[in-house]
The first five atom37 places (N, CA, C, CB, O) and aatype in JSON, in Angstrom:
{
  "aatype": [12, 0, 8, 8, 1, 17, 10, 14, 15, 19, 6, 11, 7, 11, 7, 10, 0, 10, 3, 6, 10, 9, 6, 15, 7, 0, 0, 0, 13, 6, 7, 7, 5, 14, 17, 19, 7, 3, 0, 6, 10, 6, 10, 13, 6, 0, 14, 16, 6, 6, 10, 0, 1, 10, 6, 9, 8, 6, 14, 9, 0, 0, 18, 18, 1, 5, 19, 7, 19, 19, 17, 3, 7, 7, 1, 10, 10, 6, 15, 7, 16, 15, 7, 0, 6],
  "atom_mask": [
    [1, 1, 1, 1, 1],
    [1, 1, 1, 1, 1],
    [1, 1, 1, 1, 1],
    [1, 1, 1, 1, 1],
    [1, 1, 1, 1, 1],
    [1, 1, 1, 1, 1],
    [1, 1, 1, 1, 1],
    [1, 1, 1, 1, 1],
    [1, 1, 1, 1, 1],
    [1, 1, 1, 1, 1],
    [1, 1, 1, 1, 1],
    [1, 1, 1, 1, 1],
    [1, 1, 1, 0, 1],
    [1, 1, 1, 1, 1],
    [1, 1, 1, 0, 1],
    [1, 1, 1, 1, 1],
    [1, 1, 1, 1, 1],
    [1, 1, 1, 1, 1],
    [1, 1, 1, 1, 1],
    [1, 1, 1, 1, 1],
    [1, 1, 1, 1, 1],
    [1, 1, 1, 1, 1],
    [1, 1, 1, 1, 1],
    [1, 1, 1, 1, 1],
    [1, 1, 1, 0, 1],
    [1, 1, 1, 1, 1],
    [1, 1, 1, 1, 1],
    [1, 1, 1, 1, 1],
    [1, 1, 1, 1, 1],
    [1, 1, 1, 1, 1],
    [1, 1, 1, 0, 1],
    [1, 1, 1, 0, 1],
    [1, 1, 1, 1, 1],
    [1, 1, 1, 1, 1],
    [1, 1, 1, 1, 1],
    [1, 1, 1, 1, 1],
    [1, 1, 1, 0, 1],
    [1, 1, 1, 1, 1],
    [1, 1, 1, 1, 1],
    [1, 1, 1, 1, 1],
    [1, 1, 1, 1, 1],
    [1, 1, 1, 1, 1],
    [1, 1, 1, 1, 1],
    [1, 1, 1, 1, 1],
    [1, 1, 1, 1, 1],
    [1, 1, 1, 1, 1],
    [1, 1, 1, 1, 1],
    [1, 1, 1, 1, 1],
    [1, 1, 1, 1, 1],
    [1, 1, 1, 1, 1],
    [1, 1, 1, 1, 1],
    [1, 1, 1, 1, 1],
    [1, 1, 1, 1, 1],
    [1, 1, 1, 1, 1],
    [1, 1, 1, 1, 1],
    [1, 1, 1, 1, 1],
    [1, 1, 1, 1, 1],
    [1, 1, 1, 1, 1],
    [1, 1, 1, 1, 1],
    [1, 1, 1, 1, 1],
    [1, 1, 1, 1, 1],
    [1, 1, 1, 1, 1],
    [1, 1, 1, 1, 1],
    [1, 1, 1, 1, 1],
    [1, 1, 1, 1, 1],
    [1, 1, 1, 1, 1],
    [1, 1, 1, 1, 1],
    [1, 1, 1, 0, 1],
    [1, 1, 1, 1, 1],
    [1, 1, 1, 1, 1],
    [1, 1, 1, 1, 1],
    [1, 1, 1, 1, 1],
    [1, 1, 1, 0, 1],
    [1, 1, 1, 0, 1],
    [1, 1, 1, 1, 1],
    [1, 1, 1, 1, 1],
    [1, 1, 1, 1, 1],
    [1, 1, 1, 1, 1],
    [1, 1, 1, 1, 1],
    [1, 1, 1, 0, 1],
    [1, 1, 1, 1, 1],
    [1, 1, 1, 1, 1],
    [1, 1, 1, 0, 1],
    [1, 1, 1, 1, 1],
    [1, 1, 1, 1, 1]
  ],
  "atom_positions": [
    [[0.92, -1.17, 0.08], [0.08, -0.02, 0.02], [0.96, 1.36, -0.14], [-0.83, -0.01, 1.33], [2.15, 1.44, 0.18]],
    [[0.32, 2.25, -0.58], [1.07, 3.72, -0.44], [0.28, 4.65, 0.29], [1.38, 4.44, -1.84], [-0.91, 4.73, -0.01]],
    [[0.75, 5.35, 1.2], [0.06, 6.21, 2.1], [0.8, 7.81, 1.99], [0.18, 5.49, 3.68], [1.96, 7.97, 1.62]],
    [[0.13, 8.63, 2.27], [0.52, 9.97, 2.73], [0.56, 10.1, 3.99], [-0.22, 10.93, 2.3], [-0.4, 9.66, 4.62]],
    [[1.68, 10.74, 4.73], [1.78, 10.7, 6.27], [2.81, 11.72, 6.75], [2.21, 9.23, 6.79], [3.76, 12.17, 6.1]],
    [[2.49, 11.98, 7.92], [3.27, 13.19, 8.66], [3.79, 12.45, 10.06], [2.12, 14.67, 9.01], [3.03, 11.74, 10.72]],
    [[4.96, 12.66, 10.37], [5.72, 12.4, 11.59], [5.33, 11.07, 12.4], [5.55, 13.6, 12.49], [4.14, 10.89, 12.68]],
    [[6.22, 10.22, 12.74], [7.59, 10.32, 12.59], [8.0, 9.43, 11.25], [8.29, 9.81, 13.97], [7.18, 8.74, 10.63]],
    [[9.29, 9.54, 10.93], [9.66, 8.83, 9.97], [9.21, 7.39, 9.73], [10.82, 8.91, 10.06], [9.02, 6.72, 10.75]],
    [[9.0, 6.77, 8.48], [8.53, 5.15, 8.66], [9.93, 4.53, 8.79], [7.58, 4.38, 7.19], [10.01, 3.5, 9.45]],
    [[11.04, 5.04, 8.26], [12.23, 4.33, 8.34], [12.63, 4.41, 9.92], [13.33, 4.95, 7.31], [12.67, 5.5, 10.48]],
    [[12.91, 3.26, 10.57], [13.3, 3.14, 11.97], [14.68, 3.99, 12.17], [13.47, 1.54, 12.36], [15.59, 3.98, 11.34]],
    [[14.71, 4.62, 13.22], [15.92, 5.32, 13.51], [16.12, 6.62, 12.71], [0.0, 0.0, 0.0], [17.07, 7.34, 12.99]],
    [[15.37, 6.92, 11.85], [15.5, 8.36, 11.04], [14.96, 9.47, 11.61], [14.87, 8.37, 9.72], [15.03, 10.5, 10.94]],
    [[14.44, 9.51, 12.67], [14.05, 10.92, 13.39], [12.74, 11.26, 12.79], [0.0, 0.0, 0.0], [12.06, 10.39, 12.25]],
    [[12.36, 12.56, 12.87], [10.95, 13.0, 12.42], [11.11, 13.39, 10.96], [10.34, 14.28, 13.31], [12.15, 13.68, 10.37]],
    [[9.79, 13.33, 10.47], [9.84, 13.82, 8.75], [8.42, 14.19, 8.57], [10.31, 12.47, 7.46], [7.49, 13.64, 9.14]],
    [[8.33, 15.14, 7.76], [7.16, 15.63, 7.09], [6.95, 15.31, 5.61], [7.17, 17.0, 7.24], [7.92, 15.13, 4.87]],
    [[5.62, 15.23, 5.15], [5.3, 15.23, 3.82], [6.02, 13.99, 3.01], [5.67, 16.6, 3.28], [6.68, 14.09, 1.97]],
    [[5.76, 12.93, 3.69], [6.34, 11.64, 3.13], [5.42, 10.79, 2.19], [6.74, 10.74, 4.31], [4.27, 10.61, 2.59]],
    [[5.74, 10.29, 1.09], [4.99, 9.13, 0.31], [5.77, 7.97, 0.8], [4.99, 9.24, -1.43], [7.0, 7.89, 0.7]],
    [[5.03, 7.11, 1.3], [5.52, 5.62, 1.58], [5.02, 4.57, 1.21], [5.57, 5.31, 2.66], [3.9, 4.53, 0.71]],
    [[5.77, 3.51, 1.39], [5.15, 2.09, 1.32], [5.12, 1.46, 2.36], [5.69, 1.23, 0.51], [6.11, 1.51, 3.08]],
    [[4.17, 0.83, 2.67], [4.33, 0.13, 4.13], [3.75, -1.14, 3.93], [3.57, 0.9, 5.43], [2.86, -1.33, 3.1]],
    [[4.26, -2.08, 4.71], [3.96, -3.52, 4.82], [3.22, -3.97, 6.18], [0.0, 0.0, 0.0], [3.51, -3.4, 7.23]],
    [[2.49, -4.76, 6.15], [2.02, -5.45, 7.66], [2.92, -6.62, 8.06], [0.38, -6.12, 7.61], [3.22, -7.58, 7.35]],
    [[3.33, -6.37, 9.41], [3.94, -7.57, 9.94], [2.72, -8.51, 10.28], [4.9, -7.24, 11.24], [2.99, -9.71, 10.26]],
    [[1.53, -8.2, 10.56], [0.54, -8.99, 10.85], [-0.75, -8.41, 10.5], [0.6, -9.32, 12.13], [-0.96, -7.21, 10.67]],
    [[-1.7, -9.27, 9.99], [-3.13, -8.84, 9.54], [-4.11, -9.82, 9.97], [-3.27, -8.69, 7.98], [-3.86, -11.03, 9.93]],
    [[-5.27, -9.34, 10.41], [-6.47, -10.27, 10.76], [-7.84, -9.27, 10.31], [-6.44, -10.76, 12.65], [-8.12, -8.12, 10.65]],
    [[-8.52, -10.19, 9.44], [-9.64, -9.56, 8.94], [-10.94, -10.3, 9.32], [0.0, 0.0, 0.0], [-11.02, -11.53, 9.3]],
    [[-12.05, -9.41, 9.7], [-13.34, -9.99, 10.11], [-14.14, -10.34, 8.84], [0.0, 0.0, 0.0], [-13.68, -10.12, 7.72]],
    [[-15.38, -10.91, 9.06], [-16.09, -11.16, 7.96], [-16.61, -9.9, 7.25], [-17.13, -12.03, 8.31], [-17.08, -8.92, 7.83]],
    [[-16.47, -10.04, 5.77], [-16.85, -8.96, 4.95], [-18.27, -8.87, 4.81], [-16.24, -9.03, 3.67], [-18.85, -9.95, 4.73]],
    [[-19.03, -7.72, 4.76], [-20.31, -7.71, 4.23], [-20.47, -6.7, 3.28], [-21.24, -7.58, 5.2], [-19.86, -5.63, 3.34]],
    [[-21.47, -7.06, 2.18], [-21.53, -6.62, 0.99], [-23.11, -5.84, 0.96], [-21.25, -7.89, -0.03], [-24.13, -6.24, 1.51]],
    [[-22.98, -4.86, 0.3], [-24.38, -4.19, 0.17], [-24.62, -3.32, -0.92], [0.0, 0.0, 0.0], [-23.71, -3.28, -1.75]],
    [[-25.82, -2.45, -1.17], [-25.73, -1.27, -2.16], [-25.41, -0.05, -1.34], [-27.13, -1.03, -3.02], [-25.49, -0.04, -0.11]],
    [[-25.05, 0.94, -2.03], [-24.8, 2.18, -1.47], [-24.91, 3.11, -2.44], [-23.59, 2.28, -0.84], [-24.79, 2.93, -3.65]],
    [[-25.19, 4.33, -1.74], [-25.39, 5.69, -2.53], [-24.25, 6.49, -2.2], [-26.75, 6.51, -2.16], [-23.81, 6.3, -1.06]],
    [[-23.67, 7.34, -2.92], [-22.66, 8.33, -2.67], [-22.87, 9.62, -3.16], [-21.5, 7.94, -3.15], [-23.1, 9.8, -4.35]],
    [[-22.8, 10.65, -2.28], [-23.1, 12.02, -2.66], [-21.79, 12.64, -2.18], [-24.49, 12.68, -1.97], [-21.35, 12.38, -1.06]],
    [[-21.08, 13.57, -3.14], [-20.14, 14.4, -2.68], [-20.51, 15.87, -2.82], [-18.95, 14.1, -3.31], [-21.02, 16.42, -3.8]],
    [[-20.12, 16.43, -1.56], [-20.65, 17.9, -1.42], [-19.37, 18.81, -1.59], [-21.41, 18.19, 0.13], [-18.18, 18.51, -1.53]],
    [[-19.99, 20.02, -1.81], [-19.03, 21.33, -1.94], [-18.25, 21.4, -0.5], [-20.0, 22.89, -2.23], [-18.79, 21.16, 0.57]],
    [[-16.91, 21.78, -0.66], [-16.14, 21.95, 0.3], [-15.01, 23.04, 0.03], [-15.67, 20.7, 0.61], [-14.44, 23.05, -1.06]],
    [[-14.67, 23.99, 1.06], [-14.04, 25.31, 0.79], [-12.69, 24.85, 0.2], [-13.88, 26.31, 2.16], [-12.23, 25.41, -0.8]],
    [[-12.01, 23.77, 0.84], [-10.6, 23.43, 0.3], [-10.64, 22.09, -0.56], [-9.54, 23.25, 1.58], [-9.56, 21.54, -0.76]],
    [[-11.58, 21.63, -0.98], [-11.61, 20.27, -1.74], [-12.33, 20.48, -3.15], [-12.44, 19.09, -0.84], [-13.21, 21.34, -3.3]],
    [[-11.96, 19.77, -4.02], [-12.79, 19.69, -5.31], [-13.45, 18.47, -5.51], [-11.99, 19.91, -6.5], [-13.59, 18.06, -6.67]],
    [[-13.95, 17.72, -4.41], [-14.49, 16.35, -4.75], [-15.85, 16.5, -5.35], [-14.57, 15.41, -3.48], [-16.31, 15.6, -6.05]],
    [[-16.54, 17.65, -5.09], [-17.92, 17.72, -5.46], [-18.06, 17.8, -7.19], [-18.58, 19.07, -4.68], [-19.11, 17.65, -7.82]],
    [[-16.71, 18.07, -7.78], [-16.6, 18.01, -9.23], [-16.43, 16.63, -9.85], [-15.48, 18.81, -9.62], [-16.45, 16.42, -11.06]],
    [[-16.28, 15.73, -8.91], [-16.11, 14.07, -9.53], [-17.43, 13.88, -9.82], [-15.52, 12.72, -8.42], [-18.36, 14.36, -9.17]],
    [[-17.58, 12.98, -11.11], [-18.8, 12.41, -11.34], [-18.75, 10.98, -11.02], [-19.21, 12.65, -12.69], [-17.76, 10.29, -11.28]],
    [[-19.84, 10.5, -10.43], [-19.97, 8.99, -10.12], [-20.91, 8.47, -11.37], [-20.74, 8.68, -8.49], [-22.05, 8.84, -11.63]],
    [[-20.14, 7.58, -12.03], [-20.85, 6.94, -13.12], [-21.36, 5.57, -12.96], [-20.05, 6.92, -14.19], [-22.37, 5.2, -13.55]],
    [[-20.67, 4.81, -12.15], [-21.28, 3.43, -12.23], [-20.74, 2.7, -10.81], [-20.75, 2.56, -13.72], [-19.69, 2.07, -10.83]],
    [[-21.53, 2.85, -9.6], [-21.22, 2.48, -8.32], [-21.23, 0.79, -8.35], [-22.31, 3.2, -7.28], [-22.21, 0.23, -8.83]],
    [[-20.43, 0.21, -7.97], [-20.03, -1.31, -8.11], [-20.91, -2.07, -6.86], [-18.15, -1.56, -7.93], [-21.85, -2.85, -6.97]],
    [[-20.32, -1.59, -5.73], [-21.0, -2.15, -4.62], [-20.23, -1.57, -3.37], [-21.02, -3.78, -4.69], [-19.26, -0.83, -3.52]],
    [[-20.7, -1.94, -2.12], [-20.22, -1.21, -1.14], [-19.83, -2.52, 0.02], [-21.4, 0.01, -0.69], [-20.54, -3.51, 0.19]],
    [[-18.82, -2.3, 0.57], [-18.56, -3.51, 1.7], [-17.92, -2.61, 3.02], [-17.26, -4.9, 1.04], [-17.38, -1.51, 3.06]],
    [[-18.27, -3.7, 4.14], [-17.75, -3.25, 5.23], [-16.85, -4.44, 5.65], [-18.81, -2.8, 6.22], [-17.13, -5.61, 5.4]],
    [[-15.74, -4.02, 6.31], [-15.01, -5.23, 6.98], [-14.04, -4.68, 7.92], [-14.25, -6.18, 5.94], [-13.25, -3.82, 7.54]],
    [[-14.02, -5.17, 9.28], [-12.97, -4.8, 10.3], [-11.93, -5.52, 9.93], [-13.28, -5.04, 11.74], [-12.02, -6.68, 9.54]],
    [[-10.58, -4.69, 10.05], [-9.41, -5.36, 10.04], [-8.59, -4.78, 11.23], [-8.73, -5.24, 8.68], [-8.84, -3.72, 11.82]],
    [[-7.41, -5.78, 11.54], [-6.45, -5.36, 12.47], [-5.29, -5.41, 11.83], [0.0, 0.0, 0.0], [-5.16, -6.38, 11.08]],
    [[-4.18, -4.46, 11.9], [-3.06, -4.46, 11.33], [-1.95, -4.14, 12.13], [-3.13, -3.74, 10.35], [-1.93, -3.14, 12.84]],
    [[-0.87, -5.07, 12.02], [0.32, -4.49, 12.86], [1.35, -3.93, 11.86], [1.05, -5.67, 13.84], [1.92, -4.67, 11.06]],
    [[1.58, -2.59, 11.91], [2.51, -1.95, 10.89], [4.0, -1.91, 11.57], [1.97, -0.37, 10.48], [4.21, -1.55, 12.73]],
    [[5.0, -2.34, 10.65], [6.49, -2.64, 11.17], [7.24, -1.98, 10.25], [6.98, -4.19, 11.27], [7.75, -2.7, 9.39]],
    [[7.47, -0.66, 10.17], [8.09, 0.21, 9.26], [7.67, 0.17, 7.86], [0.0, 0.0, 0.0], [6.54, -0.19, 7.53]],
    [[8.51, 0.51, 7.1], [8.29, 0.49, 5.65], [9.27, 1.12, 4.91], [0.0, 0.0, 0.0], [10.4, 1.19, 5.38]],
    [[8.96, 1.68, 3.61], [10.18, 2.31, 2.74], [9.62, 3.68, 2.25], [10.66, 1.3, 1.33], [8.47, 3.89, 1.86]],
    [[10.52, 4.45, 2.34], [10.37, 5.92, 1.75], [10.45, 6.04, 0.62], [11.17, 6.83, 2.11], [11.55, 5.84, 0.1]],
    [[9.24, 6.41, -0.23], [9.27, 6.5, -1.82], [9.61, 8.02, -2.0], [7.73, 6.04, -2.63], [10.53, 8.31, -2.76]],
    [[8.92, 8.99, -1.35], [9.18, 10.4, -1.6], [9.15, 11.17, -0.49], [8.32, 10.95, -2.48], [8.26, 10.97, 0.33]],
    [[10.07, 12.12, -0.28], [10.04, 13.02, 0.9], [9.88, 14.52, 0.46], [11.37, 12.83, 1.76], [10.57, 14.86, -0.5]],
    [[9.1, 15.4, 1.0], [8.96, 16.92, 0.74], [10.0, 17.76, 1.38], [0.0, 0.0, 0.0], [10.77, 17.21, 2.17]],
    [[10.1, 18.91, 1.16], [11.28, 19.76, 1.58], [11.18, 20.14, 2.8], [11.48, 20.91, 0.85], [12.08, 20.7, 3.42]],
    [[9.83, 19.79, 3.36], [9.62, 20.23, 4.92], [10.23, 19.06, 5.93], [7.86, 20.43, 5.26], [10.27, 19.27, 7.15]],
    [[10.62, 18.0, 5.43], [11.09, 16.91, 6.19], [12.42, 17.41, 7.06], [0.0, 0.0, 0.0], [13.24, 18.27, 6.75]],
    [[12.36, 16.71, 8.09], [13.69, 16.82, 9.07], [14.34, 15.55, 9.32], [13.36, 17.39, 10.53], [13.68, 14.52, 9.45]],
    [[15.54, 15.57, 9.39], [16.31, 14.15, 10.07], [17.02, 14.3, 11.16], [17.32, 13.47, 9.21], [17.58, 13.33, 11.67]]
  ]
}
């Protein structure tokens, strides 16, 4: 998975970091039973987002599943200029 994150660095022993794009891997994972259903999605105007401009053409389905993950480090893909080591 790829995530955008802030503080602390995903790489162990690297100190603090800001504006990172990282790849993370799970040391352990447990998933509950998935539930599927129909859903409707509405995107509303927001002062700082452009989500309302997205068009929903073909909703496929909706699902819900509880998951538990143990994150244990990762790999730095990209770091912004505001990072600190």
